[in-house]
N, C-alpha and C positions, 0 to 999 in steps of 0.2 A: 651370840649363841651361848654366851656364858650365863645361862639362866639356871639358877639352882631351884630344885623342886621344893616347895613348901606345902603344897596342897594340890591334890588332883580332884577336879570337879567334872564328872562325866555322867552320861546316860541320865541326865536330869532334865529339868525344864530350861532354866537359864539362871545366871547369877544376877539378881536385881539389886540396884540401889535406887529406891523409889522415894516418893514424896515424904513418906513417913520416916525415911532413913536419914533425913537432914543432910549435912555436908561434912566435909573433912574426913571422909572415909579413905582407907588405903587398901588397895587390892594388889598384893605384891607376891611375885615369884610363885605363881600357881601354874598347873597344867589344867586348862579348861577346854575340854573336848577331846583330849588325847589320853592315852594310857600314861601311867606314871613315868615311863621312860621316854615319853614324847615321840615314840616311833609309830604307833598305830592309832587309827581313828576310834574314838569312843564318844561321838558327838552328842551334845545336848540338843533337845528338840526345838529350840528357839535360838535367840542370840546367845553368844558366849557371855557377854556382860552387857546389861542394859541399865542406863541411868535415866530415870524418868522424873519429869517434873522439876521442881525447884530444889535441886540438890547440887550444891556448889562446892568448889575447892576439893574435889576428890582427886586422888592420885592413883593411877593405874600404871604399874611399873613392873617390868621384868617377867611378864607372864608369857607362856605359850597359849595362844587362843586360836584353836584350829579345829576343823572338822565339824563345826556346829551347823545345824540346819539353817539358821538365820544368818544375821550379820555377825562378824567377830565382836565388834563393840558398837553399840548404838547409844546416842544421846538424844532424848526426845522430850519436848515440852509442848503444851497445848497453846501457849501464847507467851508473850515477852515477860509477863509477870510470873509465870510458872515455868521457867526455863532453866536448864542447867548451865551455869556460868563458871568460868575460871577453873575448869578441870584440866588436868595435865595427863597426857597419855604418852609415856616414853619408855623406850627400851624393851618393847614387847615384840614377840614374834606372832604374826597374825596371818594364818593361812599356810604356814609351813610346819613340818615336823622335823625331827632330828635327822630323818633319812630322805626327806624330799617333801614336795607339796602335799598338804592335807587341808585343802581349801575349805573355807566356810561357804555355806550355800548362798549367802547374799553378798553384801559389800564387806570389805575388810573392816573399815570404820565408816559409820554413817552418822552424820549430824543432821538431824531434821527437827530442830529444837527451839528455834528463836534464841538459843543461847549465844553468848558473846564471850570473848576473851578466853576461849578454850585453846589449848596448845597441843597440837599433835606433833610430838617430837621432843627431844631428839632421839635418834637411834632406834626407831621402830623398823622392823622388816615386815612389809605389808605386801604379800605376794601369794599367788596361787588360788585366790578367791574366785568364786563363780561370777560375781558382779564386778563393780569398780573396786579399785584399791581403796580410795577414799571418795565418799560422796557427801558434798555439803549442800544443803538446801535450807532456806528459811533460817539462816544462821550467820548473822553479820559479824565482822571484826574478829575472825578467828585466824590462827596461824598454823601453817604446816611447814616444819623446818627440820632438816637433818635426817630424813628418812630414806630408806631403800624401798622403792615401790615398783614391783614387777620383776625383781631379780632374786637371785639366791642370797644366802647369808652374806657373802663376801662382795656382792655387786659385780661378779665376773661372768655370770650366765643368766639366761632368762628363766624366770618362774612366773609365767604370765598371770595377771588378773584377767578375767574373762571379758571385761569391758574396758573402760578407760582407766588410766592410772589414777588421775584425779578428775572428778566431775564437779563443777560448781554451777548451780542453778538456783534461781528464785531467791531474791532478797538476801543476797550474801555480799552486801557492800563491804568494802575494806578488807577483803581476804588477802592475807599475805602468804605467798607460796615461795619459800626460800628466804633466808635472811643473809645480809652481807657480813657474815662472820666465818671464822675457820670451821665451825661445826654446823653452820646453818644451811649447807648445801644439800638439796634433795637429789637423789639419783632416781630418775623416773624413766624406766627403760623396760623393754620386753613385754609390754602390755598388749593385749589383743586389739584394743581400740587406739584412741589417741593417747599421747602421753599426758597432756593437760587439755581438758575440754571445758571452755568457758561459754555458757549457753543460757543467757537470760538478759533482759533489758534492765534488771534491777540488781546487778552485781558491780556497780560502778566503784571505782577506787581499788579494784583488785590489782595486785602487783605481783609479777614474777621476777625474782632476782636470784642469782646464784644457784641455778639448777643445771644438772646434766640431764638432757632429754634425748634418749636414743643411744646412749653411750655407756660403757662400763665405768666403774668407779675411778679409774685412772685416766679417763677421757682418751684412751688410746685405741679402742676398738668398738665397733658397733654392737649394741644389743637393741635391735630395732623395735620400736613400737609399730603396731600393725597399721596404723593410720598416720595422720600428721603428728609431728611433735607437739605443736600447740594448735588447737582448733578453736576458733572464735566464731560463734554464729548466733542466730536467733535474737537479733536486735541488741546484742551486747555493745556497750559503748563506754568510753572513758576508762579503759583498762590500759595497763602499762606492762609491756613485755620488755624487760631490760633495765639497765641502769642509766646513769647520767653521762657516762663516759666510757669509751673503749679502754681507757687507761685504768678503769676500776679494777680492783683486786678480785672481785667476785662476779664475773659476767655469767650470763646464761650461755651455754654451749648446746646448740640444738642441731644434732647431726645424726646420720645413720638411720633415720626413720624411713619406713616404707612409703609413706605419703610425703607431703610437703614438710618443710621445716616449720613454717608458720602459715596457717590457712585462715582466711577470712571468707565466710560464706553466709548464706541465709538472707533473710529479710532484714534490710535496713541495719546491718551491722556497721557501726560508724564511730568516728572520732576515737579510735584506739591508737596506741602509740607503740612502736617497735624501735627501741633505741639501744645502741651499743651492745649488740649480740653477735656471737659468732655462729653463723648458720651454714652448715655444710662443711665446716672446717674447724680446726682447733686454733687457739691463740698462737701456737707455734707455726701455723700455716699448713699443717697436715690435712689433706682432704679426706673426710669421712662422709661421703655423699648422702644427702637425703635423696630417696629414689624418685621423687617428683621434683617440684620446683622449690627453690629456696623460700620464697614468699609467694603465695598464691592468693589473689584477690578476685573473687568471682561472684556470680549470681547478682544480688543487688547490694553488696557491701560498698560503702562509699565513705569518703572523707577520712580515711585512715592514713596515718603518718608513718612512713618507713624511713627512719633517720630524721635529722634536722640540721640546720645550718648554724647551730650554736655549739661551740666547743667540739668535743669528740663524740658527739651523739650518733654519728653514723654507724651503720652495721658493717661487718665483714660477711658478705654473702657470696661464698665461693665454693666450687667443687661439687655443686649439686648436679644430679643427672638431668634435670629439666632446665628451665630458665632460672636465672637468678631471681628476678621478680617478674611474675606474669599477672597481668590485669586482663580479665575478660568478663563478658557479660555487660550489664549496665551498672556502672558504679563510678566511683572516683577515688583517687588517692592523692594525698598531699605530698608534694615533692619538696625536697629540702633546698629551695632556692628562694631568695628574696629578689624581686625584680622591680626596677624603677618603672614609673609609668611610661608606657610605650616600649619598654625593653622587651626583648623576646629571647627565648632559648628553644633549641630543638630538642625534642624528646623522642627517642626511638622506642616504640612499643614492639617488643619481640614476641612473635607468636609463631606457631607451626600450623598452618592451615592443613586441611585434610589432603589437598593435592600436593602439599609441600613445594608449591611453585614460588612462594614468596617467603622471605625470611624476616621481613619487618615492614612496618608502616611508619613513615615519617610524619610526626605531628608537631605543630608549632604552638607554643604557649606564649601568650602575650598578656602582660599585666595592664589592666586599666583601672586599678585601684590606687588612688593617690596615697593611701595609708600603708602601701606596700604589703598588704595582707597576702597570704599565700594563695596563689592561683590554684584552682582545682580543675582537674581534667575528667570529664565524663566520657566513658568509652562504651559504645554500643557494639555488642558482640553478635 
């Protein structure tokens, strides 16, 4: 909130940095879409800031960008050859005013650009916008780190974005959401939709680490997202939610959400990995329940791994209002066991049928693979 006024840009069209503007520009400490005191709306008729085409290494820092008709900030290119790369967006307030929400009419930040190596963070407040907090599409290898998305300035109360906190779709391979550093944690809470929504078959290599999803900045109280904390659907595959060890300094804590902690849904969502997260509780063992299941795998999602039998890659899934892990529909989940040929283990699939007459179904897994590959279980619901 320590943003000093340098320039007020309002009741205009938008502030553009386009193909003719080259790169290396700086947009610093302005009020864009608000009055000079940052209290009232005086929105521009399009985006607050738009970077168009092959304009690289621009710095957008310390601005109030609120109450604009379009997106707060947009980066757009027509193809990979004419795309904005290596831009930095940090320390901005996007969708809030000095006295409360002054949302932009679209997304807070929208990358639809083919651009790579853009960094959103650290220390942006991206809240109160009509659309998503951040929407990434056609933009591979970008990083979202150290932001407050869906909360007030201090991360202690909700200031909802109208859709998801972060939405990642279409050709966004290698997106990093959160970094394992002291300042790399995102607080993604209070949004109307999911905290993080990963929704496309071509966003492989996306990683979520060091995020608070559904909690306040201190991880002591819930600021619920209105849907699941993390929603993975629409053929998404080879994504990673979590770190390599529960002993990691910077785990994801996914708790307090109105939906599931982590949800897999949709057509052929497969081969995703959920390792070393705290889901429904904090590392100190305090329950802050997700209001549905801890992990929910349904529709035709299959071959997703919840934990592993290597090191400390298991999750702590505790305190949730529903099941810890629920599998339903037609799909499969990889379980963290290695079985010798002919060895078997019992797996209890817990579900609540409509008549509530049965609490579980006993299923037996038997390995018949001499290479000890992980056995997969298909469940017909």
